[in-house]
C-alpha positions, 0 to 999 in steps of 0.5 A: 436368154436369161434361162439359157444362161442359167442352164449353162451355168448349172451345167458347168457346175455339174461338170466333173473337174477333168471334163472342166479341165478338157473344156478349158483346154479347148477354150484356151486353144480356140482363144489362141487361134482367134488371137493369132489370126488377129495378130495380137501381141504384147511388149514385155519390158525387161526389169532393170534395162527398160528394153522391150521385146515383142511377144506374140500368140502361138496358135495351138491349132497350128502345125507347131501347136500340134507338135508341141502337144505331142512332144511335150505333154508327157514331158510337162507331166514328168516335170511337175515337181508337185507330183513327187512332193505329194507321193512323198507326203502321202508316204509320210502321212500314211505311216504317221496315221497307221502307227498311231503317232498322228492320232496321239499328237492331235488327240488334244484337238478333240477337246477344243472348240471348233473355232480354235482348231480352225484357227490353228489350221489356218495359222499353220497354213499361213506361216507354212509358206516359208517352205514354199510349195512343199506346204501344199504337198505336205498339208493337203493330205495331212490336214484331211487325216487330222480332221478325220482323227478328231471327228471333223469332216476331212473335206473341210480340213482340205478346204481350210488348209488350202485357203490358209496356205494360199493367203499365206503366199502374200505374207508370212512371219519370216521372209521366204525364198519367193520373197527374195526372188521377187525382191531381186525383180523389184530392185531391178525394176526400181533402178530406172528411177533410183539406181542405188535402191536396195531391197531388204527382205524385212522391208514389209515385216511389220505389216506382214506380222500384223496381217498374219494375225488379223487374217488368221482371226478373220479367216477362222471366223469366216470359215466357222460361219460360212463353211463349217455348217455345210459339212456334216460331222465325221465319225472315225473308228479305229483300233489304234493304241495310244501309248505315252511310253511310245510317245515319249520315246519317239518324241525324244528321238524326234528332238534328237534328229531335229537337233542334228537337222537344225544344226546342219542349217545353222552357219558358222558353227563347228561342222554346221551348215552342211545342208546349206549352199555355200555359194552365197552370203544370203541365208534364205538362198543358202537355205532354199536356193537351187543348189541347197541340199536342204531346200531340194531335200526338205520333203525327203527329210520330213518323210524320213523323220516320219518313217523313223519316229512312226516306226518307233511309236508303232512297234512300242504301242503295238500298232505295228507288229512286224516288218510286214505291217510296217511295209503295208502302213506306207501305202495307206494314204494312197487309197483313192489317190488315182483321181489326184494324179489323173487330174494332174495329168490333164492339168499339165497338158492345159497349163503347158498349152497356156504357157506355150500359146503366150495368151496370159503374157500377151493379155497381161502386157497389154493390160499393164501397158494400158494402165501405164498410160494413166496419170494416177496417184495415191489410193486410185493408183493402188486400187487399180494396180491391186485389181489388175494383178488379181485379174492377171493372176487368174491366167498366170498364177505363178508369182515370179512370172507375173512379177517379171511382167508387171514390175518394170511398169508398176514399180517406177509408176508407184515410185513417181507417185511417191510410193516405195518399191517395198510397198509396191511388192507388198501390194503385189504379194497381197493381190497375188495371193487373192488372185490365186484364190480366184483362179480355176487353173491354179494347180494347187486348187486342182490338186486340192479338189483331188483330195476332196474326192479322195476323202469323199467320193459322193461330194460334188468336186467340180471346179466351179462348185468347189470355188462357189463353196469357198467364194463367200469366205474368199470375197470377204477375206480378200476385202479385209486383206485389201483394207489392211494394206490400204489402212496401213498406207493411209495411217502411214505406219512403218512398213518394216525394218528401216522401211517406209511406205512413201519415199 
């Protein structure tokens, strides 16, 4: 029996990611069939009102399930914003690389020790979450190219930046738009205990800054010890010219354009703030909200900056001789990217069916209701909630969806245990980030695997083999993250500006 289980595990690790996604889709479908036959359901509590609604399992093998599959598979693929973001990012990275501008920018990294390069990449990944999912779309292709240019293995670069960004979703040097959306839910959930509670975006600021620094250092050391040795050195050969004159002129142009962009997102100055959403006083919403020109056009702005500055650098340095060269330069990074888009297509079907079936939501609500009946407080309560959120994150990687489900139960529960809603959201942010690292259905893990294949077609890029490579780093980082949060609680340090851990 043990030999058979071991054989199954080996076979799963050998399956390509597309095959694995198809298998997971079939498993999800079978689970929906079984749970629907047993009429499994859950109760979702609405934050702020305590009103509950029943949610049931939709059977994918039913008439409605077949209709959903046929009606929505293409629609779900078209609605994946990440596809457009990646296309725009690949255009930007293409011209940065072929013009020689990126090589000039990263050339000092060649002289640095490996651990310092890793630290820079991890740190950038963590703080880049300020711009949301744009961070994955921009940095996954970019870091692969950067590692090639400094003679490091590009697959290591993709894995490093993926870990950095995903960890960063729980923290950041500055609050992001997701923090605001989570805070709105936290505030509503807290009203059942304290109707006057108000969540501040800087409620967890002190802990966040400390965590950014500590996790950047610890993750760097772990990657150097556990991952770097698994990847051979990469030798990049090119005939790109480096030009100080070209760099100075393109750099000056970048600063000039950057000044206008920054001025356009500063409110209150003459003719400033034109890219902001004027319908709200909250700056982060004005910057990244639904109707914000900057938030919606962030990737376009980045791409246009790269197109203009790279063209100037390429023409002066001689790497781009004419318009024809420039046109071809825009597509270089698209080599071997068909696999990425194929992965995303099958992933969109799997994720669409998972969401439609309500499997994740029903399981999550039942777990939350079960935990809600416990009479716990202090460390045991924090530990249980931490683990539960990680487990739920494996099925529901989306932070907002998950917090909508768990916060109406967990926030009041923690408040009754004398723990503030701000710290409840901090616990959630940490567990959510860790859960994403463990989830085989997280869309950006799947996209990362596509970029691994793009950089090395000979590497084993199955979902589970990739996760196995990262697992030692992920496990230890997760433990360190948990220790930091618990340590802060035990010491009783201020959580943020005018914010504490206990009520």
